Steps between C-alpha positions, in 0.01 A plus 500: 500500500148530366230241577590273208867508595413428865300190402784382279739551792276304739444213258854459375734634768341313795454121519133430424361160600220515246755530220804301614371275779714383790792736435278782630387323820657640819505262798493758776329827593820700540461712189136578573575596859784728388283656231212565740737655755644724229145609402406579861317172567186579299363150574434615857292802393184324381281213620500189285371154416754238388395225256700185416421171330573297190175571317233759569712761674465750216123468472464503879707818525279671244181386676622631836604832345161531329311441825711762678442747216124445524528603866638837389862438599804611302648164408843411367547175308834341417498190276728321257578424229344761277340393175493806275668792677744539789266734686243219545715383791435810709146639528300726727121461482547307178698776329846401385802684638589828333785446249649830620540347846674192352733723299577726795557209737762335280675825407508617862636173637708368209832536683376298798340240271831444325680478835245249635468280187139398579287272290217643290249370754683650797505845345132484398402401856687799641347721234147382587551553872635849438204583275242381752669692781523820294136474394392423858282201422269379777607141438689304235454143383841347432531182294805279558709445189630147565507294815461723802776459757768658281273701271584869480150595615559320831624811679151635573309458826144446372163513670431148376672244278329268250635174359285385209607164357808279504594293198819402316666798330850650501622182671867576429471799733217412741536125554390174342216411738178680587619512859823676403316747277246566775788571736627772268152653465455484879797732524264797464336422835605777740501510877152581628357559151189294408545265205223366279542165323269523203484140377438172683815290442512250791840361403680831568281694746732389782779711346294816543366398839849445636635826356202699629539344845871587509422859396206534744277578200133414469442259211165518320392215272274656240250230417183598311255315277335618177161494341465597134166574339413306182599785268832539692432874523463508880743339741431453870796444731434409861626350822350467848523875564435666164327472164569733207332510158665673207495517121750272330624779265666248261697349787656161415410214731856474628455828688294295746840386632605860574192667646494327841842642582399842371189507719692383804753780449213749481367368831840538667529858373148573622597372845800734489276802452471531123142591410413235243130433449358190334398734217864610461608137485234400246573802280872432530455147367268605220703801386851366548612523136368854462642612835848352466569437132579129540603333173572146393247310711246347265488808280246468218657659192213439258199278426396279208737330535550558870864600559630483858845548655627415847841512668464167686825318424600247769328168575247646742431810290453304180280247683263786581502607136432147374218455752346824375528390137335167580196685637455699180311417182679527166549301180881493472768624736804688366796547739761767430783403732842629607713420806832583667810284470607483865208285617399138449209557264396136452282482814307802373475372144364166622201683650392640164235338280629297208181581306605857421684680223834635629701800383842515666666839536768674707533830684770748407702456821820301576309263732255392231496139388546479125173417328656200324619359834157556653342315208735206561417495871131518415531194275636308801176594676287389205428850367547598138495833324691750292781742581434871448760698695312824566193476723300753299566312175406176677175653619425622148555148362272355770230752405531402135443134586229553763124515448269727699418208731865436592707623794854636475715508813835681529736432790772285651711797611453854629728616223292347220190675632698823540589510130138479382421817308132476595550497877 
């Protein structure tokens, strides 16, 4: 198979959660363990950082990778889902995996893959681990896909683990309460491995404290405060031991939730012998997008009118987006919105401002909520707009209606953002 045929095989022959939802979710690590054993246990051949959480784990993973790159290390980065191309999931020093490697991996191991019947995510995790081992990275940052305890990435023994934020999402698989969800995320805590809790959530901290105690792991609560200069160009983040100043670099305010955990991870790695200077950390924060290629987090597509997209999609993620919008100055807000069908979207829709023009669309995946159904749900939340199925056509219509003083936002789902031609 050539590269195109390999991608088609991966997308359509293996259950893919992003496309079909729960049918692709495996409730044990058996397949991943078997796959890693078959590959020669590549996960044991590189040092790593493991990152879990409901929101912020993707951005945090990219920040940590960027800091490590600034220190001159060869850094692997595994994240999901991808937005534009499969190879975004697997990077070394910001460069996406070589398509020839992807093609060779699948062709070489196709017989075992068909014997194992793994999910799409399981095979991509094994692929990433094999790539990082082959390329002899100094360290890899590994983002959890969903949950933690039973996530395919949870076969690594990291230098440090990070748990970013806990909020309701994927309840049908992770639990209906924050405590239950936290318990699943806490599953990444390994015996004797330090764990950083990146956000102050008093109602669930006991879950992590108890798990860390049982695993004889040091728990670090990453609490920092911020100062922002009047122009918002310089942020200062500090605690009792440290103060760092850095350029904002178009960073949305919600990243303030993620940076304490990132800095605490850097401190743990420094204590473990990694040579990370304050200058490396500052440069890593400022240059994260350029270093790692992160997409979909408050990306500015154009100005006059300002057009922004963001992948925040659950209650907590969309709350961050709405807070950011409320801090901005514009004449009229236009919201291009699409969501998935296997979630209760009303709690998210009720967060959104009624005083906006809405354009309801749908992604070209089986999980997508039909635009007409989304429009009906939105009416229940007091939101009105028009249905335009394709996100790019919806964006074009919003641009036609907007003035130069307006703001256009595109989001509601990773998959809506992924289909933007301009990203």
